[in-house]
C-alpha positions as CSV (number, residue, x, y, z in Angstrom):
1,M,0.1,0.0,0.3
2,S,1.6,3.1,-0.9
3,N,1.6,6.3,0.9
4,S,-0.4,8.7,-0.1
5,Q,-3.1,5.7,0.1
6,Q,-2.0,4.8,4.3
7,M,-2.6,8.8,4.6
8,F,-6.3,8.6,2.4
9,N,-7.2,6.0,4.7
10,A,-6.7,7.7,8.2
11,G,-8.0,10.9,6.9
12,A,-11.5,9.1,5.5
13,T,-11.5,7.0,9.5
14,K,-10.9,10.0,10.7
15,G,-14.0,11.3,8.6
16,H,-16.5,9.0,9.8
17,A,-15.1,8.6,13.8
18,Q,-15.7,12.3,13.3
19,A,-19.4,12.3,11.9
20,K,-20.1,9.1,14.7
21,T,-18.8,11.4,17.4
22,D,-20.9,14.3,16.4
23,E,-24.6,11.8,15.5
24,W,-23.7,10.9,19.8
25,T,-22.8,14.8,20.5
26,Q,-26.5,15.4,18.4
27,S,-28.1,12.8,20.6
28,A,-26.8,14.2,23.3
29,K,-27.8,17.5,23.0
30,D,-31.7,16.1,21.8
31,T,-31.7,13.5,24.7
32,A,-30.8,16.8,27.2
33,N,-34.0,18.9,25.8
34,A,-36.0,16.4,25.3
35,A,-35.3,15.6,29.2
36,R,-35.9,19.2,29.9
37,D,-38.8,19.7,28.1
38,K,-40.4,16.6,29.9
39,T,-39.3,18.9,33.2
40,A,-40.4,22.0,32.2
41,D,-44.3,20.2,30.9
42,I,-44.1,18.4,34.9
43,A,-42.6,21.0,36.9
44,Q,-45.3,23.2,35.4
45,S,-48.0,21.0,36.2
46,T,-47.0,20.4,39.6
47,A,-47.3,24.2,40.5
48,D,-51.1,24.0,38.2
49,T,-51.9,21.7,41.0
50,A,-51.1,23.8,43.4
51,H,-52.6,26.6,42.2
52,Q,-55.5,24.5,41.7
53,K,-55.3,23.1,45.4
54,H,-54.2,26.4,47.3
55,E,-57.4,27.5,46.0
56,E,-59.7,25.0,46.6
57,A,-58.8,25.1,50.7
58,S,-59.0,28.3,51.1
59,G,-62.4,27.9,49.4
60,F,-62.8,24.9,51.9
61,I,-61.5,27.0,55.8
62,Q,-62.6,30.3,54.0
63,Q,-66.3,28.2,54.0
64,T,-65.5,25.9,57.3
65,G,-65.0,29.7,58.8
66,E,-68.4,31.0,57.6
67,Q,-70.3,27.5,58.9
68,V,-68.8,28.1,62.1
69,M,-69.6,32.2,62.9
70,N,-73.4,31.1,61.3
71,M,-72.6,28.9,64.3
72,A,-72.2,30.7,67.3
73,Q,-74.3,32.7,66.2
74,G,-76.6,30.8,66.6
75,A,-75.8,30.2,69.9
76,V,-75.9,33.4,70.5
77,D,-79.0,34.2,70.1
78,S,-80.4,31.2,71.5
79,V,-78.6,31.7,74.5
80,K,-80.6,35.8,74.5
81,N,-83.7,34.4,73.8
82,T,-83.6,32.1,76.4
83,L,-82.6,34.8,78.8
84,G,-85.1,36.2,77.6
85,V,-82.0,39.2,77.0
86,G,-82.6,39.0,73.2
87,D,-83.4,42.3,70.6
88,H,-86.8,42.0,70.1
89,S,-88.3,40.7,73.6
90,H,-88.1,43.4,75.7
91,K,-89.0,46.4,73.3
92,K,-92.1,48.5,74.1
């Protein structure tokens, strides 16, 4: 094999190796980008769910607070009526 043929073969092998390296590098970048996008999607979904649950909990707490206040007011009114000190029992 001539020296020029050996150099040609070495160049071709180097070119092939570089092409494979570039292919693997691009594949790794694509995989990393896909993983990043999936992570971002999951993070956004988690944030959306947390926000929704926070709103539901806030609504539940507000509703429960209103129910407790109404029950307490009902108890106060009941005690006042039982003791005869309600607003409408002594007015004449």
